[in-house]
A tleap script that builds the chain and sets N, CA, C and O, in Angstrom:
source leaprc.protein.ff14SB
mol = sequence {
  NMET ALA SER THR PRO PRO LYS GLU LEU TYR
  ILE LEU GLY LEU THR ARG GLN GLY LYS THR
  PHE ARG PRO SER ASP TRP ALA GLU ARG LEU
  ALA GLY VAL MET SER GLN PHE ARG PRO GLY
  GLY PRO GLN PRO GLY SER HIE LEU GLY TYR
  SER PRO TRP CYS ILE PRO THR ALA ILE GLY
  ALA VAL LYS CYS VAL ILE ILE HIE SER ASP
  LEU ARG ASP TYR ASP VAL MET ALA TRP ASP
  PHE CYS MET ASN PHE ALA LYS ASP ASN ASP
  LEU GLN VAL SER GLU THR ARG PRO GLU LEU
  PRO ALA GLY ALA PRO ALA ARG ASP PRO ALA
  THR GLY ARG CGLY
}
set mol.1.N position { 10.923 -18.368 -20.551 }
set mol.1.CA position { 9.501 -18.136 -20.396 }
set mol.1.C position { 9.295 -17.157 -19.254 }
set mol.1.O position { 9.852 -17.345 -18.172 }
set mol.2.N position { 8.509 -16.122 -19.477 }
set mol.2.CA position { 8.252 -15.103 -18.445 }
set mol.2.C position { 7.227 -15.632 -17.447 }
set mol.2.O position { 6.248 -16.281 -17.814 }
set mol.3.N position { 7.480 -15.335 -16.183 }
set mol.3.CA position { 6.518 -15.765 -15.166 }
set mol.3.C position { 5.432 -14.711 -15.039 }
set mol.3.O position { 5.677 -13.522 -15.244 }
set mol.4.N position { 4.231 -15.158 -14.700 }
set mol.4.CA position { 3.128 -14.221 -14.518 }
set mol.4.C position { 3.166 -13.667 -13.101 }
set mol.4.O position { 3.463 -14.397 -12.155 }
set mol.5.N position { 2.870 -12.390 -12.951 }
set mol.5.CA position { 2.877 -11.818 -11.611 }
set mol.5.C position { 1.733 -12.407 -10.785 }
set mol.5.O position { 0.718 -12.825 -11.342 }
set mol.6.N position { 1.891 -12.442 -9.472 }
set mol.6.CA position { 0.835 -13.022 -8.630 }
set mol.6.C position { -0.422 -12.159 -8.680 }
set mol.6.O position { -0.339 -10.941 -8.833 }
set mol.7.N position { -1.584 -12.796 -8.549 }
set mol.7.CA position { -2.846 -12.062 -8.520 }
set mol.7.C position { -3.108 -11.473 -7.135 }
set mol.7.O position { -3.841 -10.493 -7.000 }
set mol.8.N position { -2.508 -12.072 -6.111 }
set mol.8.CA position { -2.724 -11.597 -4.746 }
set mol.8.C position { -1.401 -11.505 -4.005 }
set mol.8.O position { -0.482 -12.292 -4.231 }
set mol.9.N position { -1.329 -10.528 -3.117 }
set mol.9.CA position { -0.218 -10.419 -2.175 }
set mol.9.C position { -0.795 -10.451 -0.779 }
set mol.9.O position { -1.898 -9.956 -0.543 }
set mol.10.N position { -0.062 -11.025 0.135 }
set mol.10.CA position { -0.467 -11.109 1.532 }
set mol.10.C position { 0.441 -10.211 2.355 }
set mol.10.O position { 1.653 -10.418 2.400 }
set mol.11.N position { -0.144 -9.217 3.002 }
set mol.11.CA position { 0.590 -8.399 3.963 }
set mol.11.C position { 0.297 -9.003 5.327 }
set mol.11.O position { -0.843 -9.004 5.791 }
set mol.12.N position { 1.341 -9.514 5.957 }
set mol.12.CA position { 1.174 -10.203 7.233 }
set mol.12.C position { 1.382 -9.257 8.397 }
set mol.12.O position { 2.161 -8.309 8.304 }
set mol.13.N position { 0.694 -9.511 9.479 }
set mol.13.CA position { 0.832 -8.731 10.694 }
set mol.13.C position { 2.017 -9.158 11.516 }
set mol.13.O position { 1.952 -9.217 12.743 }
set mol.14.N position { 3.106 -9.457 10.829 }
set mol.14.CA position { 4.371 -9.830 11.470 }
set mol.14.C position { 5.477 -8.977 10.871 }
set mol.14.O position { 5.557 -8.814 9.654 }
set mol.15.N position { 6.329 -8.435 11.732 }
set mol.15.CA position { 7.481 -7.711 11.220 }
set mol.15.C position { 8.484 -8.710 10.672 }
set mol.15.O position { 8.341 -9.915 10.874 }
set mol.16.N position { 9.480 -8.221 9.992 }
set mol.16.CA position { 10.522 -9.122 9.454 }
set mol.16.C position { 11.272 -9.825 10.576 }
set mol.16.O position { 11.874 -10.877 10.363 }
set mol.17.N position { 11.235 -9.242 11.766 }
set mol.17.CA position { 11.873 -9.878 12.928 }
set mol.17.C position { 10.944 -10.890 13.592 }
set mol.17.O position { 11.336 -11.534 14.566 }
set mol.18.N position { 9.713 -11.044 13.081 }
set mol.18.CA position { 8.773 -12.025 13.594 }
set mol.18.C position { 7.897 -11.532 14.729 }
set mol.18.O position { 7.192 -12.329 15.348 }
set mol.19.N position { 7.922 -10.233 15.020 }
set mol.19.CA position { 7.086 -9.686 16.095 }
set mol.19.C position { 5.698 -9.351 15.561 }
set mol.19.O position { 5.549 -8.934 14.412 }
set mol.20.N position { 4.681 -9.538 16.404 }
set mol.20.CA position { 3.313 -9.222 16.034 }
set mol.20.C position { 3.146 -7.716 15.907 }
set mol.20.O position { 3.545 -6.962 16.795 }
set mol.21.N position { 2.556 -7.283 14.800 }
set mol.21.CA position { 2.339 -5.865 14.543 }
set mol.21.C position { 1.135 -5.378 15.334 }
set mol.21.O position { 0.123 -6.075 15.418 }
set mol.22.N position { 1.236 -4.209 15.902 }
set mol.22.CA position { 0.166 -3.575 16.661 }
set mol.22.C position { -0.169 -2.244 16.031 }
set mol.22.O position { 0.715 -1.626 15.439 }
set mol.23.N position { -1.390 -1.770 16.125 }
set mol.23.CA position { -2.487 -2.246 16.964 }
set mol.23.C position { -3.126 -3.504 16.385 }
set mol.23.O position { -2.920 -3.835 15.217 }
set mol.24.N position { -3.888 -4.189 17.198 }
set mol.24.CA position { -4.438 -5.476 16.788 }
set mol.24.C position { -5.465 -5.348 15.661 }
set mol.24.O position { -5.744 -6.336 14.982 }
set mol.25.N position { -6.027 -4.175 15.448 }
set mol.25.CA position { -7.010 -3.994 14.384 }
set mol.25.C position { -6.427 -3.325 13.144 }
set mol.25.O position { -7.157 -2.732 12.350 }
set mol.26.N position { -5.107 -3.422 12.981 }
set mol.26.CA position { -4.446 -2.761 11.844 }
set mol.26.C position { -5.007 -3.213 10.501 }
set mol.26.O position { -5.157 -2.397 9.591 }
set mol.27.N position { -5.322 -4.508 10.364 }
set mol.27.CA position { -5.792 -5.046 9.075 }
set mol.27.C position { -7.150 -4.444 8.706 }
set mol.27.O position { -7.379 -4.079 7.554 }
set mol.28.N position { -8.035 -4.344 9.676 }
set mol.28.CA position { -9.345 -3.761 9.436 }
set mol.28.C position { -9.224 -2.268 9.110 }
set mol.28.O position { -9.964 -1.752 8.272 }
set mol.29.N position { -8.300 -1.584 9.768 }
set mol.29.CA position { -8.091 -0.155 9.491 }
set mol.29.C position { -7.587 0.060 8.063 }
set mol.29.O position { -8.096 0.920 7.345 }
set mol.30.N position { -6.596 -0.718 7.657 }
set mol.30.CA position { -6.059 -0.586 6.305 }
set mol.30.C position { -7.143 -0.892 5.275 }
set mol.30.O position { -7.310 -0.147 4.309 }
set mol.31.N position { -7.872 -1.973 5.476 }
set mol.31.CA position { -8.929 -2.342 4.533 }
set mol.31.C position { -10.042 -1.293 4.531 }
set mol.31.O position { -10.660 -1.053 3.493 }
set mol.32.N position { -10.301 -0.674 5.669 }
set mol.32.CA position { -11.309 0.376 5.730 }
set mol.32.C position { -10.921 1.582 4.895 }
set mol.32.O position { -11.762 2.160 4.206 }
set mol.33.N position { -9.656 1.963 4.950 }
set mol.33.CA position { -9.170 3.079 4.141 }
set mol.33.C position { -9.304 2.753 2.656 }
set mol.33.O position { -9.573 3.642 1.849 }
set mol.34.N position { -9.119 1.490 2.294 }
set mol.34.CA position { -9.161 1.071 0.892 }
set mol.34.C position { -10.574 0.717 0.418 }
set mol.34.O position { -10.748 0.332 -0.738 }
set mol.35.N position { -11.582 0.838 1.283 }
set mol.35.CA position { -12.939 0.385 0.939 }
set mol.35.C position { -13.527 1.105 -0.272 }
set mol.35.O position { -14.369 0.541 -0.970 }
set mol.36.N position { -13.099 2.335 -0.531 }
set mol.36.CA position { -13.645 3.078 -1.668 }
set mol.36.C position { -13.120 2.592 -3.014 }
set mol.36.O position { -13.703 2.904 -4.052 }
set mol.37.N position { -12.028 1.834 -3.008 }
set mol.37.CA position { -11.432 1.345 -4.254 }
set mol.37.C position { -12.033 -0.018 -4.567 }
set mol.37.O position { -11.687 -1.032 -3.961 }
set mol.38.N position { -12.948 -0.006 -5.536 }
set mol.38.CA position { -13.693 -1.221 -5.858 }
set mol.38.C position { -14.127 -1.193 -7.313 }
set mol.38.O position { -14.133 -0.134 -7.941 }
set mol.39.N position { -14.494 -2.361 -7.858 }
set mol.39.CA position { -14.992 -2.377 -9.240 }
set mol.39.C position { -16.185 -1.428 -9.368 }
set mol.39.O position { -17.099 -1.453 -8.543 }
set mol.40.N position { -16.168 -0.606 -10.389 }
set mol.40.CA position { -17.250 0.348 -10.596 }
set mol.40.C position { -17.084 1.631 -9.813 }
set mol.40.O position { -17.904 2.541 -9.935 }
set mol.41.N position { -16.034 1.720 -9.011 }
set mol.41.CA position { -15.786 2.927 -8.228 }
set mol.41.C position { -16.661 3.002 -6.991 }
set mol.41.O position { -17.514 2.143 -6.768 }
set mol.42.N position { -16.446 4.034 -6.191 }
set mol.42.CA position { -17.234 4.163 -4.967 }
set mol.42.C position { -18.711 4.406 -5.287 }
set mol.42.O position { -19.053 5.136 -6.217 }
set mol.43.N position { -19.553 3.786 -4.506 }
set mol.43.CA position { -20.997 3.935 -4.629 }
set mol.43.C position { -21.535 4.399 -3.274 }
set mol.43.O position { -20.856 4.228 -2.261 }
set mol.44.N position { -22.727 4.978 -3.230 }
set mol.44.CA position { -23.291 5.344 -1.937 }
set mol.44.C position { -23.350 4.129 -1.010 }
set mol.44.O position { -23.898 3.087 -1.370 }
set mol.45.N position { -22.787 4.276 0.169 }
set mol.45.CA position { -22.788 3.188 1.148 }
set mol.45.C position { -21.662 2.194 0.990 }
set mol.45.O position { -21.531 1.290 1.815 }
set mol.46.N position { -20.830 2.327 -0.054 }
set mol.46.CA position { -19.774 1.328 -0.277 }
set mol.46.C position { -18.698 1.377 0.803 }
set mol.46.O position { -17.944 0.420 0.976 }
set mol.47.N position { -18.626 2.487 1.527 }
set mol.47.CA position { -17.645 2.596 2.614 }
set mol.47.C position { -17.998 1.675 3.779 }
set mol.47.O position { -17.197 1.492 4.695 }
set mol.48.N position { -19.204 1.093 3.743 }
set mol.48.CA position { -19.642 0.212 4.829 }
set mol.48.C position { -19.156 -1.219 4.655 }
set mol.48.O position { -19.342 -2.045 5.549 }
set mol.49.N position { -18.544 -1.520 3.535 }
set mol.49.CA position { -18.016 -2.855 3.291 }
set mol.49.C position { -16.615 -2.771 2.724 }
set mol.49.O position { -16.228 -1.750 2.156 }
set mol.50.N position { -15.857 -3.839 2.876 }
set mol.50.CA position { -14.489 -3.862 2.362 }
set mol.50.C position { -14.475 -4.030 0.855 }
set mol.50.O position { -15.374 -4.638 0.274 }
set mol.51.N position { -13.455 -3.490 0.238 }
set mol.51.CA position { -13.244 -3.675 -1.183 }
set mol.51.C position { -12.857 -5.132 -1.443 }
set mol.51.O position { -12.158 -5.738 -0.631 }
set mol.52.N position { -13.305 -5.700 -2.569 }
set mol.52.CA position { -12.870 -7.066 -2.884 }
set mol.52.C position { -11.390 -7.131 -3.243 }
set mol.52.O position { -10.843 -8.222 -3.406 }
set mol.53.N position { -10.739 -5.979 -3.368 }
set mol.53.CA position { -9.321 -5.922 -3.702 }
set mol.53.C position { -8.427 -5.750 -2.480 }
set mol.53.O position { -7.203 -5.768 -2.609 }
set mol.54.N position { -9.013 -5.583 -1.304 }
set mol.54.CA position { -8.242 -5.368 -0.076 }
set mol.54.C position { -9.047 -5.950 1.082 }
set mol.54.O position { -9.932 -5.293 1.632 }
set mol.55.N position { -8.729 -7.182 1.441 }
set mol.55.CA position { -9.567 -7.931 2.379 }
set mol.55.C position { -8.775 -8.290 3.633 }
set mol.55.O position { -7.732 -8.939 3.551 }
set mol.56.N position { -9.278 -7.864 4.801 }
set mol.56.CA position { -8.621 -8.277 6.041 }
set mol.56.C position { -9.040 -9.698 6.394 }
set mol.56.O position { -10.197 -10.077 6.209 }
set mol.57.N position { -8.106 -10.473 6.897 }
set mol.57.CA position { -8.398 -11.844 7.300 }
set mol.57.C position { -7.344 -12.279 8.311 }
set mol.57.O position { -6.552 -11.458 8.776 }
set mol.58.N position { -7.330 -13.538 8.646 }
set mol.58.CA position { -6.308 -14.099 9.527 }
set mol.58.C position { -5.923 -15.461 8.987 }
set mol.58.O position { -6.756 -16.205 8.469 }
set mol.59.N position { -4.665 -15.766 9.117 }
set mol.59.CA position { -4.159 -17.099 8.797 }
set mol.59.C position { -3.620 -17.623 10.112 }
set mol.59.O position { -2.579 -17.186 10.602 }
set mol.60.N position { -4.355 -18.573 10.671 }
set mol.60.CA position { -4.039 -18.991 12.034 }
set mol.60.C position { -4.279 -17.812 12.953 }
set mol.60.O position { -5.340 -17.190 12.902 }
set mol.61.N position { -3.317 -17.503 13.782 }
set mol.61.CA position { -3.428 -16.389 14.716 }
set mol.61.C position { -2.833 -15.103 14.152 }
set mol.61.O position { -2.772 -14.097 14.858 }
set mol.62.N position { -2.396 -15.117 12.899 }
set mol.62.CA position { -1.721 -13.958 12.300 }
set mol.62.C position { -2.701 -13.175 11.438 }
set mol.62.O position { -3.252 -13.702 10.472 }
set mol.63.N position { -2.917 -11.907 11.796 }
set mol.63.CA position { -3.747 -11.028 10.986 }
set mol.63.C position { -3.017 -10.746 9.684 }
set mol.63.O position { -1.789 -10.673 9.648 }
set mol.64.N position { -3.793 -10.586 8.609 }
set mol.64.CA position { -3.193 -10.225 7.334 }
set mol.64.C position { -4.219 -9.510 6.479 }
set mol.64.O position { -5.414 -9.518 6.777 }
set mol.65.N position { -3.741 -8.897 5.419 }
set mol.65.CA position { -4.592 -8.261 4.423 }
set mol.65.C position { -4.202 -8.848 3.078 }
set mol.65.O position { -3.025 -8.899 2.720 }
set mol.66.N position { -5.212 -9.290 2.342 }
set mol.66.CA position { -4.991 -9.816 1.003 }
set mol.66.C position { -5.239 -8.671 0.024 }
set mol.66.O position { -6.335 -8.113 -0.026 }
set mol.67.N position { -4.220 -8.330 -0.747 }
set mol.67.CA position { -4.304 -7.261 -1.729 }
set mol.67.C position { -4.326 -7.904 -3.116 }
set mol.67.O position { -3.401 -8.626 -3.487 }
set mol.68.N position { -5.378 -7.640 -3.869 }
set mol.68.CA position { -5.516 -8.210 -5.203 }
set mol.68.C position { -4.883 -7.274 -6.233 }
set mol.68.O position { -4.971 -6.053 -6.108 }
set mol.69.N position { -4.251 -7.850 -7.240 }
set mol.69.CA position { -3.550 -7.044 -8.250 }
set mol.69.C position { -4.485 -6.140 -9.045 }
set mol.69.O position { -4.020 -5.180 -9.659 }
set mol.70.N position { -5.784 -6.416 -9.055 }
set mol.70.CA position { -6.720 -5.535 -9.749 }
set mol.70.C position { -6.729 -4.136 -9.126 }
set mol.70.O position { -7.058 -3.162 -9.803 }
set mol.71.N position { -6.374 -4.030 -7.852 }
set mol.71.CA position { -6.265 -2.717 -7.220 }
set mol.71.C position { -5.192 -1.889 -7.928 }
set mol.71.O position { -5.394 -0.702 -8.187 }
set mol.72.N position { -4.062 -2.504 -8.239 }
set mol.72.CA position { -2.978 -1.810 -8.937 }
set mol.72.C position { -3.441 -1.340 -10.321 }
set mol.72.O position { -3.111 -0.234 -10.748 }
set mol.73.N position { -4.206 -2.184 -11.014 }
set mol.73.CA position { -4.714 -1.814 -12.330 }
set mol.73.C position { -5.724 -0.674 -12.246 }
set mol.73.O position { -5.794 0.163 -13.146 }
set mol.74.N position { -6.503 -0.639 -11.175 }
set mol.74.CA position { -7.540 0.375 -10.992 }
set mol.74.C position { -6.950 1.714 -10.544 }
set mol.74.O position { -7.302 2.767 -11.075 }
set mol.75.N position { -6.045 1.659 -9.558 }
set mol.75.CA position { -5.467 2.896 -9.017 }
set mol.75.C position { -4.087 2.585 -8.439 }
set mol.75.O position { -3.973 2.059 -7.331 }
set mol.76.N position { -3.054 2.910 -9.188 }
set mol.76.CA position { -1.695 2.571 -8.768 }
set mol.76.C position { -1.307 3.277 -7.466 }
set mol.76.O position { -0.502 2.752 -6.697 }
set mol.77.N position { -1.870 4.460 -7.212 }
set mol.77.CA position { -1.542 5.158 -5.966 }
set mol.77.C position { -2.125 4.427 -4.751 }
set mol.77.O position { -1.503 4.410 -3.689 }
set mol.78.N position { -3.295 3.832 -4.894 }
set mol.78.CA position { -3.881 3.043 -3.804 }
set mol.78.C position { -3.024 1.801 -3.548 }
set mol.78.O position { -2.779 1.434 -2.399 }
set mol.79.N position { -2.571 1.158 -4.629 }
set mol.79.CA position { -1.675 -0.001 -4.514 }
set mol.79.C position { -0.389 0.401 -3.795 }
set mol.79.O position { 0.055 -0.271 -2.864 }
set mol.80.N position { 0.195 1.501 -4.241 }
set mol.80.CA position { 1.435 1.982 -3.624 }
set mol.80.C position { 1.232 2.311 -2.142 }
set mol.80.O position { 2.125 2.076 -1.327 }
set mol.81.N position { 0.075 2.847 -1.796 }
set mol.81.CA position { -0.224 3.147 -0.398 }
set mol.81.C position { -0.133 1.873 0.447 }
set mol.81.O position { 0.476 1.876 1.517 }
set mol.82.N position { -0.738 0.790 -0.036 }
set mol.82.CA position { -0.701 -0.482 0.694 }
set mol.82.C position { 0.720 -1.034 0.783 }
set mol.82.O position { 1.157 -1.492 1.839 }
set mol.83.N position { 1.431 -0.985 -0.341 }
set mol.83.CA position { 2.797 -1.508 -0.343 }
set mol.83.C position { 3.720 -0.664 0.551 }
set mol.83.O position { 4.583 -1.207 1.242 }
set mol.84.N position { 3.537 0.640 0.534 }
set mol.84.CA position { 4.345 1.504 1.392 }
set mol.84.C position { 3.982 1.342 2.863 }
set mol.84.O position { 4.846 1.473 3.730 }
set mol.85.N position { 2.713 1.059 3.154 }
set mol.85.CA position { 2.311 0.759 4.526 }
set mol.85.C position { 3.100 -0.442 5.037 }
set mol.85.O position { 3.640 -0.414 6.143 }
set mol.86.N position { 3.162 -1.492 4.228 }
set mol.86.CA position { 3.908 -2.690 4.616 }
set mol.86.C position { 5.392 -2.374 4.787 }
set mol.86.O position { 6.014 -2.795 5.762 }
set mol.87.N position { 5.949 -1.638 3.846 }
set mol.87.CA position { 7.378 -1.302 3.897 }
set mol.87.C position { 7.696 -0.416 5.098 }
set mol.87.O position { 8.649 -0.680 5.831 }
set mol.88.N position { 6.904 0.628 5.299 }
set mol.88.CA position { 7.147 1.573 6.387 }
set mol.88.C position { 7.051 0.927 7.768 }
set mol.88.O position { 7.704 1.363 8.715 }
set mol.89.N position { 6.225 -0.121 7.871 }
set mol.89.CA position { 6.042 -0.805 9.149 }
set mol.89.C position { 6.828 -2.105 9.237 }
set mol.89.O position { 6.653 -2.884 10.174 }
set mol.90.N position { 7.707 -2.337 8.242 }
set mol.90.CA position { 8.602 -3.493 8.218 }
set mol.90.C position { 7.829 -4.814 8.287 }
set mol.90.O position { 8.257 -5.760 8.947 }
set mol.91.N position { 6.675 -4.866 7.590 }
set mol.91.CA position { 5.835 -6.057 7.614 }
set mol.91.C position { 6.239 -7.045 6.525 }
set mol.91.O position { 6.730 -6.662 5.462 }
set mol.92.N position { 6.025 -8.298 6.813 }
set mol.92.CA position { 6.297 -9.350 5.839 }
set mol.92.C position { 5.226 -9.317 4.752 }
set mol.92.O position { 4.044 -9.125 5.037 }
set mol.93.N position { 5.652 -9.505 3.508 }
set mol.93.CA position { 4.748 -9.577 2.357 }
set mol.93.C position { 5.051 -10.874 1.632 }
set mol.93.O position { 6.212 -11.213 1.402 }
set mol.94.N position { 3.991 -11.604 1.270 }
set mol.94.CA position { 4.163 -12.890 0.614 }
set mol.94.C position { 3.334 -12.936 -0.663 }
set mol.94.O position { 2.213 -12.428 -0.708 }
set mol.95.N position { 3.895 -13.546 -1.695 }
set mol.95.CA position { 3.168 -13.728 -2.948 }
set mol.95.C position { 2.302 -14.978 -2.927 }
set mol.95.O position { 1.457 -15.163 -3.803 }
set mol.96.N position { 2.502 -15.823 -1.950 }
set mol.96.CA position { 1.707 -17.040 -1.810 }
set mol.96.C position { 1.075 -17.065 -0.425 }
set mol.96.O position { 1.569 -16.433 0.508 }
set mol.97.N position { -0.014 -17.798 -0.306 }
set mol.97.CA position { -0.687 -17.904 0.990 }
set mol.97.C position { 0.283 -18.547 1.982 }
set mol.97.O position { 0.748 -19.666 1.765 }
set mol.98.N position { 0.585 -17.840 3.065 }
set mol.98.CA position { 1.513 -18.391 4.059 }
set mol.98.C position { 0.949 -19.653 4.705 }
set mol.98.O position { -0.261 -19.791 4.883 }
set mol.99.N position { 1.830 -20.549 5.043 }
set mol.99.CA position { 1.447 -21.792 5.702 }
set mol.99.C position { 1.342 -21.559 7.199 }
set mol.99.O position { 2.079 -20.753 7.766 }
set mol.100.N position { 0.417 -22.274 7.834 }
set mol.100.CA position { 0.338 -22.248 9.289 }
set mol.100.C position { 1.527 -23.008 9.856 }
set mol.100.O position { 1.893 -24.057 9.326 }
set mol.101.N position { 2.137 -22.501 10.923 }
set mol.101.CA position { 3.193 -23.272 11.567 }
set mol.101.C position { 2.621 -24.593 12.081 }
set mol.101.O position { 1.442 -24.673 12.426 }
set mol.102.N position { 3.445 -25.606 12.128 }
set mol.102.CA position { 3.004 -26.916 12.605 }
set mol.102.C position { 2.418 -26.780 14.005 }
set mol.102.O position { 3.033 -26.183 14.890 }
set mol.103.N position { 1.232 -27.335 14.197 }
set mol.103.CA position { 0.594 -27.307 15.506 }
set mol.103.C position { -0.170 -26.038 15.806 }
set mol.103.O position { -0.775 -25.927 16.872 }
set mol.104.N position { -0.163 -25.062 14.885 }
set mol.104.CA position { -0.894 -23.817 15.124 }
set mol.104.C position { -2.372 -24.042 14.901 }
set mol.104.O position { -2.752 -24.722 13.948 }
set mol.105.N position { -3.218 -23.487 15.755 }
set mol.105.CA position { -4.646 -23.677 15.573 }
set mol.105.C position { -5.159 -22.863 14.378 }
set mol.105.O position { -4.782 -21.704 14.205 }
set mol.106.N position { -6.008 -23.468 13.570 }
set mol.106.CA position { -6.622 -22.742 12.465 }
set mol.106.C position { -7.745 -21.870 13.036 }
set mol.106.O position { -8.399 -22.243 14.010 }
set mol.107.N position { -7.954 -20.726 12.428 }
set mol.107.CA position { -9.004 -19.817 12.881 }
set mol.107.C position { -9.928 -19.492 11.727 }
set mol.107.O position { -9.514 -19.408 10.570 }
set mol.108.N position { -11.185 -19.314 12.072 }
set mol.108.CA position { -12.169 -18.879 11.100 }
set mol.108.C position { -11.979 -17.387 10.894 }
set mol.108.O position { -12.087 -16.631 11.859 }
set mol.109.N position { -11.695 -16.919 9.652 }
set mol.109.CA position { -11.439 -15.492 9.437 }
set mol.109.C position { -12.635 -14.613 9.805 }
set mol.109.O position { -12.455 -13.459 10.193 }
set mol.110.N position { -13.844 -15.143 9.687 }
set mol.110.CA position { -15.024 -14.338 9.981 }
set mol.110.C position { -15.202 -14.106 11.477 }
set mol.110.O position { -15.602 -13.022 11.903 }
set mol.111.N position { -14.902 -15.133 12.271 }
set mol.111.CA position { -15.149 -15.007 13.712 }
set mol.111.C position { -13.870 -14.864 14.522 }
set mol.111.O position { -13.903 -14.402 15.663 }
set mol.112.N position { -12.737 -15.262 13.935 }
set mol.112.CA position { -11.482 -15.225 14.673 }
set mol.112.C position { -11.327 -16.384 15.641 }
set mol.112.O position { -10.382 -16.427 16.429 }
set mol.113.N position { -12.254 -17.312 15.579 }
set mol.113.CA position { -12.215 -18.455 16.497 }
set mol.113.C position { -11.699 -19.698 15.803 }
set mol.113.O position { -11.841 -19.869 14.592 }
set mol.114.N position { -11.097 -20.560 16.605 }
set mol.114.CA position { -10.577 -21.816 16.077 }
set mol.114.C position { -11.602 -22.874 15.922 }
set mol.114.O position { -11.286 -23.980 15.485 }
savepdb mol mol.pdb
quit
């Protein structure tokens, strides 16, 4: 039986060696570049909000970007840009939502506060 590909990938702000990726606003920058890639294509003012296919957030204290597979279906070059960003910066990529380490404080993605 063939497995279905994941609908979302998580690019974590951690290198494969476990170091925090800098600058601290990398997730917002990446999502900002991808803001024009959205259902229905770019619209006037759409650059002012993130694409639903590329969302910056945090899991605990770790910044991450959630990349939805619909981005790949819409524009494979935009998908490749995100994947190459992760590869070029040696960032961890996960097909499942990463778990918080035991004892790590949970943070609200909107405010960044616990």
